C-alpha positions, -999 to 999 in steps of 0.1 A, spaced: 284 -812 -30 265 -788 -53 248 -809 -81 232 -778 -98 238 -777 -136 251 -745 -152 231 -730 -180 255 -743 -206 254 -778 -191 216 -777 -191 217 -765 -228 239 -795 -237 215 -819 -219 187 -805 -241 208 -807 -273 217 -843 -266 182 -854 -257 172 -860 -293 158 -895 -285 138 -883 -255 124 -849 -265 106 -842 -297 126 -818 -320 99 -791 -318 100 -791 -280 138 -792 -280 139 -761 -303 116 -742 -280 137 -751 -249 169 -740 -267 153 -707 -277 144 -700 -241 181 -702 -232 186 -672 -255 159 -652 -236 185 -631 -217 205 -622 -248 176 -611 -271 163 -576 -272 132 -560 -288 156 -549 -316 161 -585 -326 124 -593 -330 108 -560 -341 95 -550 -375 120 -524 -386 109 -489 -393 110 -491 -431 86 -521 -431 60 -506 -407 26 -502 -423 12 -468 -410 -13 -441 -419 -3 -405 -425 -30 -381 -415 -16 -357 -441 -26 -381 -469 -60 -379 -486 -92 -399 -481 -86 -422 -511 -53 -432 -497 -68 -439 -462 -96 -459 -477 -72 -481 -497 -50 -486 -466 -80 -496 -445 -93 -520 -471 -60 -537 -478 -41 -536 -445 -29 -569 -432 -26 -559 -395 -54 -551 -370 -35 -521 -355 -17 -494 -374 4 -465 -361 -9 -432 -373 15 -403 -378 12 -367 -392 36 -359 -421 66 -375 -405 69 -411 -392 86 -399 -360 54 -379 -351 32 -408 -341 -2 -394 -329 -18 -427 -320 -27 -463 -328 -56 -471 -350 -76 -502 -343 -85 -511 -378 -116 -532 -369 -132 -502 -351 -122 -478 -380 -138 -499 -407 -171 -481 -400 -154 -451 -417 -155 -470 -450 -193 -470 -449 -195 -432 -448 -197 -411 -479 -166 -392 -467 -144 -389 -436 -116 -367 -424 -84 -368 -404 -104 -358 -374 -127 -388 -378 -96 -410 -378 -83 -393 -347 -115 -402 -328 -106 -439 -332 -70 -436 -320 -56 -450 -287 -25 -438 -270 8 -452 -285 29 -473 -262 67 -467 -266 96 -488 -254 133 -480 -255 155 -498 -280 176 -524 -263 149 -536 -240 154 -573 -232 127 -595 -247 119 -610 -213 115 -576 -197 92 -566 -226 71 -597 -221 66 -586 -185 58 -550 -196 31 -564 -220 16 -585 -193 16 -557 -167 2 -531 -191 -22 -555 -208 -7 -545 -241 3 -565 -272 18 -538 -294 46 -513 -288 67 -488 -308 105 -491 -303 123 -458 -301 160 -448 -296 174 -424 -270 164 -395 -292 127 -406 -296 133 -416 -332 111 -446 -343 132 -477 -348 104 -503 -353 74 -520 -337 72 -551 -317 41 -572 -308 35 -600 -283 31 -623 -313 66 -614 -326 81 -623 -292 62 -656 -289 71 -666 -325 108 -660 -317 105 -689 -293 79 -713 -307 81 -705 -344 57 -691 -369 21 -691 -356 3 -672 -383 0 -672 -421 29 -654 -438 27 -617 -444 20 -608 -480 52 -601 -499 74 -620 -474 89 -652 -486 88 -684 -465 124 -693 -470 153 -693 -493 149 -710 -527 181 -727 -537 193 -729 -573 210 -761 -586 245 -747 -577 234 -744 -540 231 -706 -541 201 -685 -530 190 -648 -529 173 -633 -499 158 -599 -493 184 -574 -482 163 -562 -453 162 -597 -437 177 -599 -403 206 -623 -395 185 -640 -368 157 -646 -393 181 -660 -419 199 -682 -393 165 -696 -382 155 -704 -417 188 -720 -425 
């Protein structure tokens, strides 16, 4: 007789193991069951929230962005966000701030090749791609090459184990409920993110 448990039966075992398995561990295990159903689109930072540098901007704008950026890698484009020319490693580019002036060409010298992945790529496949390519940062594009968002290794890991870093400036940590039990959330919040918080 075959005693193997189906995935759904195994999920039920984990759900009902509340006395044996700590809730944090149980949450991670349950998230792993969703691995096959989640794509990079579910965990990526959407296009409109990407922090990026436009080479067509001026030096004052670049200086301000480098001084205040939250991330250690920034996509760099020229005039139009779909024309990504490279990825700027902010730590390496901070030397530019010590110069009296610098140009778009100076920024270009610090760029690395962008790494693109197709929209709809399963998260598990993307984890393997990151491992094989020794990458931690990818730009998600649709079938026409239009930028949809960006995904990092940290985004994928946080999907399964929960928040690992301090919150991003301007992002709330959860819904605030009023006395009547209602709340307001940012319109750009993803349903997965809202469900996780609720």
